C-alpha positions in Angstrom: 30.3 -69.9 -57.1 31.8 -67.2 -54.4 35.3 -67.6 -53.7 35.3 -69.5 -50.6 38.6 -66.9 -49.2 37.0 -63.9 -50.2 35.9 -61.4 -47.2 32.2 -62.3 -46.8 29.9 -62.1 -43.8 26.0 -62.5 -43.7 22.9 -61.3 -41.6 19.9 -62.8 -42.7 17.7 -60.8 -40.3 19.1 -57.5 -41.3 15.6 -56.0 -42.7 13.6 -57.4 -39.8 15.9 -54.6 -37.2 14.4 -51.2 -37.5 16.6 -47.9 -36.5 15.9 -46.0 -33.3 17.4 -43.1 -35.5 16.7 -41.6 -38.5 19.7 -39.4 -39.9 18.3 -35.4 -40.2 18.3 -35.1 -44.3 20.0 -31.1 -44.4 19.7 -31.3 -48.3 18.1 -27.8 -48.0 20.9 -26.7 -46.6 23.3 -28.3 -49.8 20.6 -26.7 -52.2 21.7 -23.1 -50.6 25.2 -23.9 -51.3 26.6 -22.7 -55.0 26.8 -24.8 -57.9 24.6 -27.8 -55.7 22.9 -29.9 -58.5 22.1 -33.3 -57.8 24.6 -35.7 -59.2 23.2 -38.4 -61.8 21.6 -41.7 -61.9 22.8 -43.6 -64.9 21.3 -46.9 -66.2 23.6 -49.3 -67.3 21.1 -52.3 -68.2 17.6 -52.9 -67.2 17.4 -52.5 -63.3 20.8 -51.6 -63.4 21.5 -48.1 -62.1 24.7 -46.1 -60.5 25.0 -42.8 -58.6 27.6 -40.4 -60.6 29.3 -39.0 -57.4 32.5 -37.8 -60.2 31.1 -34.4 -59.8 29.5 -32.8 -56.5 30.2 -28.9 -56.1 33.6 -29.6 -58.7 35.0 -31.9 -56.4 35.2 -36.1 -57.4 33.3 -37.4 -54.7 30.4 -37.4 -52.9 32.5 -36.4 -49.2 31.4 -32.3 -49.7 28.1 -33.5 -48.7 29.2 -34.3 -45.1 32.1 -32.1 -45.0 29.8 -29.0 -45.5 26.7 -29.6 -43.2 29.3 -30.9 -40.5 31.3 -27.9 -40.8 28.3 -25.7 -40.8 27.5 -27.3 -37.1 30.9 -27.4 -35.7 31.6 -24.0 -36.2 27.7 -22.7 -35.5 28.1 -25.0 -32.3 31.6 -23.0 -31.2 29.4 -20.2 -31.3 26.6 -21.0 -29.1 23.7 -21.3 -32.3 21.8 -23.9 -34.4 23.1 -24.7 -37.3 22.3 -22.3 -40.4 19.7 -22.4 -42.4 21.3 -21.3 -45.3 24.7 -21.0 -46.9 25.2 -17.1 -46.8 24.0 -17.0 -43.5 26.8 -19.5 -42.7 29.2 -17.1 -44.2 28.4 -14.2 -42.6 29.1 -16.5 -39.1 32.4 -17.2 -40.2 33.7 -14.0 -41.0 36.6 -12.8 -38.9 37.1 -16.3 -37.3 40.5 -17.5 -36.3 39.1 -21.1 -36.9 41.3 -23.8 -38.1 39.6 -26.5 -39.4 41.4 -30.1 -38.9 40.8 -33.1 -40.7 42.8 -36.7 -41.1 42.1 -38.7 -44.5 42.8 -41.0 -47.5 41.8 -38.7 -50.0 38.7 -37.2 -50.7 37.4 -36.4 -47.0 40.5 -33.8 -46.9 39.9 -32.3 -49.7 35.8 -31.7 -49.0 37.2 -29.7 -45.5 39.8 -28.0 -47.5 37.4 -27.2 -49.9 34.8 -26.1 -47.6 37.2 -23.8 -45.1 38.2 -22.2 -48.7 34.9 -21.1 -49.8 34.4 -19.9 -45.7 37.2 -17.7 -45.7 38.7 -20.0 -42.9 42.3 -21.9 -42.9 42.2 -25.8 -43.1 45.2 -28.6 -41.7 44.6 -32.1 -43.5 46.9 -34.9 -41.9 47.1 -37.6 -44.9 47.5 -40.9 -44.4 50.3 -43.0 -46.2 50.3 -44.2 -49.7 48.1 -41.3 -51.1 49.6 -40.6 -54.8 51.0 -37.2 -54.8 48.2 -35.6 -57.6 45.6 -36.5 -54.1 48.0 -34.7 -51.8 48.3 -31.5 -54.2 44.7 -31.8 -55.2 44.0 -31.0 -51.3 46.8 -28.0 -51.4 44.9 -26.3 -54.2 42.0 -25.9 -51.8 44.4 -23.3 -50.0 44.8 -26.0 -47.4 48.2 -26.7 -45.3 49.0 -30.3 -45.9 50.7 -32.6 -42.9 52.2 -36.0 -44.7 52.1 -38.0 -41.8 53.5 -41.2 -43.5 51.1 -43.5 -41.5 48.3 -45.7 -42.1 44.8 -43.8 -41.9 44.3 -45.0 -38.4 47.3 -43.3 -36.8 46.8 -40.1 -39.2 43.1 -39.9 -37.2 44.7 -39.7 -34.2 47.5 -36.4 -35.1 45.1 -35.0 -36.5 42.6 -35.5 -33.0 45.8 -34.3 -31.4 46.1 -31.0 -32.9 43.7 -28.8 -31.0 42.1 -27.2 -33.8 38.3 -28.0 -34.4 38.7 -31.8 -35.8 36.2 -32.4 -39.0 36.6 -36.0 -38.9 34.2 -38.5 -40.2 34.9 -41.4 -37.7 33.6 -41.9 -34.6 35.5 -43.0 -31.2 34.3 -42.8 -27.5 34.2 -39.4 -26.8 34.3 -37.8 -30.2 30.7 -38.6 -31.9 28.8 -35.7 -32.4 30.4 -34.7 -35.9 30.6 -38.2 -37.2 27.1 -37.9 -36.5 26.7 -34.7 -38.6 28.6 -35.7 -41.4 26.7 -38.9 -41.6 23.6 -36.4 -41.5 25.3 -34.7 -45.1 25.6 -37.6 -46.4 21.8 -38.7 -46.0 20.9 -36.4 -48.9 22.6 -38.5 -51.5 20.0 -41.0 -50.5 17.3 -38.5 -50.9 18.4 -37.4 -54.3 18.1 -41.6 -55.0 14.6 -42.0 -53.8 13.2 -38.8 -55.4 13.6 -40.7 -58.8 13.6 -44.7 -57.8 12.4 -47.6 -55.8 15.0 -49.4 -54.7 15.3 -52.9 -53.7 19.0 -53.3 -53.5 22.2 -50.6 -52.9 25.5 -51.6 -53.0 27.4 -49.0 -50.8 31.5 -48.7 -51.1 32.6 -48.4 -47.4 35.3 -47.7 -45.6 35.1 -46.7 -42.0 31.9 -46.8 -42.6 30.0 -43.5 -42.1 28.2 -43.6 -45.7 26.7 -47.0 -45.3 25.3 -45.9 -41.7 23.7 -43.0 -43.4 22.2 -45.6 -45.8 21.0 -47.7 -43.4 19.4 -45.0 -41.1 17.3 -44.6 -44.2 16.7 -48.1 -45.3 16.4 -49.3 -41.7 13.6 -46.4 -40.3 9.6 -46.8 -41.3 9.5 -46.8 -45.4 11.0 -48.9 -48.1 13.8 -51.6 -46.9 16.3 -52.5 -50.1 18.8 -54.6 -48.8 22.1 -53.0 -48.5 25.7 -54.5 -50.0 28.9 -52.8 -48.5 31.6 -53.2 -50.4 35.7 -52.9 -49.3 39.1 -54.1 -50.3 40.0 -57.3 -49.6 42.9 -55.7 -48.0 41.1 -53.6 -45.2 37.9 -55.6 -44.5 36.9 -54.3 -41.3 33.6 -54.4 -42.1 33.3 -58.0 -43.4 35.5 -59.1 -40.4 33.4 -57.5 -38.0 30.4 -58.0 -39.5 31.4 -62.3 -39.9 32.8 -61.9 -35.9 29.6 -59.9 -34.3 31.9 -57.0 -32.3 34.4 -54.8 -33.5 37.5 -56.0 -35.5 40.5 -53.8 -36.5 42.3 -55.3 -39.6 46.0 -54.4 -41.1 45.8 -51.6 -43.7 49.3 -51.6 -44.4 49.2 -53.5 -48.2 48.4 -51.0 -50.6 45.5 -50.7 -52.5 44.1 -48.3 -55.4 41.0 -48.5 -53.5 42.6 -45.5 -51.1 39.3 -43.6 -50.1 38.2 -47.2 -48.6 41.7 -48.1 -47.2 40.5 -48.4 -43.1 41.0 -50.6 -40.9 38.7 -50.0 -38.3 34.8 -49.7 -38.2 33.5 -45.8 -37.2 31.9 -46.7 -33.2 29.3 -44.7 -34.4 28.3 -46.8 -37.4 29.3 -50.3 -36.2 25.6 -50.7 -34.3 23.6 -49.8 -37.6 26.1 -52.3 -39.0 25.8 -55.2 -36.8 22.0 -55.1 -37.0 20.8 -53.7 -40.3 23.4 -54.2 -42.9 22.8 -57.5 -45.1 26.3 -58.5 -46.6 29.7 -57.3 -47.0 32.0 -58.7 -49.5 36.0 -58.0 -50.3 37.0 -56.8 -53.7 40.5 -57.0 -55.2 42.2 -54.2 -57.0 42.0 -56.0 -60.5 38.4 -56.7 -59.9 37.9 -52.7 -59.0 40.1 -51.9 -62.6 37.6 -54.3 -64.6 34.4 -52.9 -62.7 36.4 -49.1 -64.2 36.3 -50.7 -67.6 33.1 -51.2 -67.7 32.0 -48.2 -65.9 34.1 -46.0 -68.4 32.9 -47.9 -71.5 29.2 -46.9 -70.7 30.1 -43.3 -69.7 30.6 -43.3 -66.8 34.0 -41.9 -64.9 34.2 -43.4 -61.5 37.2 -43.9 -59.9 38.5 -47.3 -58.4 36.3 -46.6 -54.7 33.4 -45.8 -56.7 33.5 -48.8 -59.4 34.3 -50.9 -56.0 30.8 -51.0 -55.8 29.8 -52.8 -59.3 32.9 -55.1 -58.5 31.3 -56.3 -55.3 27.9 -56.6 -56.9 29.3 -59.1 -59.8 31.3 -60.7 -57.1 28.5 -61.3 -54.4 26.5 -63.2 -57.2 23.4 -62.3 -55.3 20.0 -63.4 -56.6 18.0 -61.2 -58.8 16.5 -57.9 -57.5 14.6 -55.9 -59.5 16.2 -52.1 -59.0 19.3 -52.1 -57.9 21.6 -49.0 -57.5 25.3 -48.7 -57.2 27.0 -45.8 -55.1 29.5 -44.6 -57.4 31.3 -42.7 -54.7 34.1 -40.4 -56.4 35.4 -40.1 -60.3 38.4 -41.5 -61.5 39.9 -37.4 -61.1 40.1 -38.1 -57.0 42.9 -41.6 -57.3 45.1 -41.4 -60.3 46.4 -44.8 -59.4 44.8 -47.0 -61.1 46.6 -48.2 -63.6 
């Protein structure tokens, strides 16, 4: 029986809704980036699979799919050009530019933006939210970025980055800032294209922070074609999706309580993602740190090096106690190296 105090919300009409926008899937561009390979689908048991994002271009998370495509689009737009079709064409466009890529992060997105800037020979400045392990912060610095430790919660770090005046590559949207987050969502859609090349899916379980990856899933699976159920999973201490879905409108939550799921520790749903979440998300659930740790242990025993955010998908799937689905895919969004605060 599901704990009545657990963050939980459902929409029984979700699969009746059809999105008016299907994300672009710029996987052809991703395939031109040196080191591209589709990440593995690991079978955990009959009908249960995990999409292992622990090594994507040498980074321990999926985030670079969005950061790379959005950087391409944003840099090209600054030059008055359409997005480059290949990485080599983007590299040529970037030569001699004085552009600084800027973002706020609670971990993996900031490192992905810093990585992309380094590949292109550009500068990066990353504003980090409070509570990140020093190993995560150092990993961002190791990509060559300037790191600003804000000491603030994620939402406030975003506001600080947005005021910088440089080229903002932010993975959450607000009124007046929607184009770049939309490009990031488009980049994330490559992950689901890789899944669909392998499996016919009945349920997709998505760890969720501001909701951009979740938006990518919904825009793919609420367009024409297969309509699997979609479950969002978030920390009980940062359950803004569950709260918003239950209320029927955007609800911000306090995220000052620490969680090992640092990459999901977001208090406000992206305004760009919210319409798709409100109409097309089947359910959202919150999980505890201990449940995430237990899920990590299970995944590690199966040979999958998931971090706490990646393991949240398994924790949420177990806690939701959903009916039988022939084929379930858990999006294991990060490897354990992405966040050392897992003990």
